[in-house]
N, C-alpha and C positions, 0 to 999 in steps of 0.2 A: 454815897459814893457817888462819885464823878463819872457818867458815861456819855456816849454820843447823845443820848436822848434829852441830857439838860438842857435849860435854854441857853447857858452859856456856850455849850458844846454846839449846839444848833448855829448860834450867831456865828461863832470861830468857823465853824465847818463852811458855812455859806459863802465865807469870804476868803477859803482858801481854793485857788483854781486847780482844778484839774489837768495834771501834765502828762499823764499817759506815757511817761519815758520808760523804756526798756532797753535791755543790753547790758553786757559786761560794763561796770564801772571800775572795778578792780581785777586784775590778774596777777598773781603771785605765783611764780616759778622758783622752786627750789630755793627760797628764802632762807638765808640763815643771818643771825645777827649775833656778833662776838663783842663782848665788853672785857678786855683784856683776856682772862684764862676763863671767863665764864661765857658760856654759850646760852643767850637768851631764847634764841629760835634755831631750829634745825631743818633744814630742807622742807619748809613749808610750801605745799601746794595749794592754791586757795583763789576761787573766783567769786565775785559777789557782783549779784544784777541789780539794777536800778529797781527800787521800789521794793527789795526785799527787808525781812526784820531778821536780823541775826544776832545770836546771843553767843558771846565768846566767853567761855568756861574754863574752870581748872582751879586747881589748889593755888596758894600763895606762892609766886615764884614760878609758874608755870609757862608765863611769857604773855600775857593776857594785855598788860600795858606796853609792853615793847610791840605787840603787833597792832595795838591801836596806833602808835605812834608812827609805825611803818606805812600803816594806811593813810594817816592824815598827811604824811611828809615831814613828820616833825624829824624823824631820822631815817636814814637810807640803809639798807642791807650790807653786809660784809660780803656775802655771797648771794647769787643768785639776782633775779630782777623784778621789779614792780612796775606793772603799767596802769597808769590812773587816766581814766578818761576825762579830758579837759570840757566837753560838751556832750549834750544828749543828741539823740537821732536826728532832731531837729535844729541842732546848731545853737542851742542855747548853753551857755557857760553853765557850768556845774560847780555850784559852792556848797562847801561843807561847813559845819560848826561842830565844836568840840566842847566837852566838858571833862577835863580830867581831875584827878584827885587833888592836883594844886589848884584851887578855884580862881585865885588871882583876882580877888576883889579888890576893890579902891578902897582900903580900910578907913580911911576919914569921911568917906562919902556916904548919904544915903543910900539905904537898899535901891529906892527908886532912881537915884541919879546913876548907880552902878547899871540899871538894866537901860536907862537912857543912852549909855554909851553905844547901846546896838543899833540906835536909828541911822538909817541911811536914806537921803533923799531920793535916789535911785531906786528904791525898793518899794518905798510908800509913798502914796499920791499926796500926802498931808502929814503934817504931825499931829493933827486930830486922829487920823487913822492910826498911826504908830499907838499913840495914847490909849486908844480904845482897846487894840489889841492888848497892850500892857496890862490894863486893868483887868481885863477878862481872864487872861492867863494867871494873873495873880490871884483872881477871886476863885477859879477851878483850883489852884493848888493850897489856897487858904492862908494866904498870906497878904491879902489886900488891905487889912487893919494894921500892918506893921511896915508900912514900905518907908516911913519917916526915920525908922532905927538906923544907926550907923552901922556900916557893915563890922566894925569892929566889935559891937555888942551883941551880934547875932549868934546863935547857936549854931552847932553843924549842921542841923537838919533844915534850918532856915537859910543858911548860907548855900545848901546846895540847891534847895529849890531857887532861889534866886539866880543862881548861876545858869540852870536849867531854862528858866524864863529868859534871861538875857541871850542864850544861844538860839531858842525858838524863835525870838523876835527879829532874828537876822533873816528869817525863812528860808534856810538851807534845804537844798536837795538833798543833803547826806547829814544826818546827826550822828555824833561819834561820841559815847560817854562812858566814861572809866567809872566803875563801882557807883553809879548814880543814885543808888538806894542806901549806901551803906550807912547812912544817919538817919534813914527812914524807917517807920515800922510797915507792917504788911500793908494796911489800908492806904497809907499815904504812898506805897510803892505802887500799890494798885490804880491808884488816882492819877500818878505820872504815866503808867503805861496805858491806861485809856486814853489820856490826852495825846500821848504819841501815836496812838493808833489812827486818832482823826488824822494828824497830819500825813500818815502813812497812806490812809485810805482816800484823802480827800487829795492830795497833793503828789501821792506817789513818793513821799520822802522815803529815804533809805534810812533804816536804822539799825545801828552798830553798837551795841551794848554789852560791856562786859561785865561779868559777875562772878563770884565764887560761891554763891548761894544756887546750887544746883535745885533745891526743892521749890524756891521762888521761880526760878526760870520755868520749872516744868507747868507752872500754871498758867501761862501765856503761850501763845501760838508764834511760831517761827523757826529759824533754822539754827540748831545748835552747832557750833564749832569748837570742839571739846581739844584743850591743849594739855599736854602731860611732859613735864620737863622740857620746854621747848618745841616739843615735836606736835604737831596734829595727828591726833588720835581717832578722831570721829567727826563727822559732818552729816547731819540728817536731823531727824525729827526727835523732840524732847523724850519721847515715850521709850525709847532705846538705851538711855542714858543710865 
């Protein structure tokens, strides 16, 4: 099992800068979202601080995906207001990366080439540094020997891992994921969370992860935001769910 003490984890962790960012990056006030006659979110009040680990839980149809899309700016509420911080306390622009259920891989490209789409010369000092991160992340998630496979030929779990690596290679301040472990077994889900925990601890990366699997979420530390029929009914520690 991967953890912060493995050699790949240590190497990756050393290169992740400590950002020390704090303060609210999201503030939702009385937010509602209506799709025709369907109410996806109703009167949601929520604030999220930089560096938090948030698990959004609830049954299918509870509003988890809609809430993530509101946070990411993909959709705007039909009622209430959303405030999103554009920069941290030091004035650095805040950047978010998303992994939604529509993974949006380029089907005719290899898995490696899909990940290379994240390369940004303003983020990395060189292509070599980017490639090193890509290979280490791939090794941690156990996909380094399948990178030449075409995306169209990859199974669901492999596609999820590639999408996650691609998002992390952008070195985001905020990582938003919708059911990122839906095609993974518990051990692979654990590897993923251990990896995200390194980014959270070393860079202060905010993690916002939606899951319907309450038992899985209870194994990890973080704040639970629980939805029921579009309403936020609980925000707190997992042990009280």
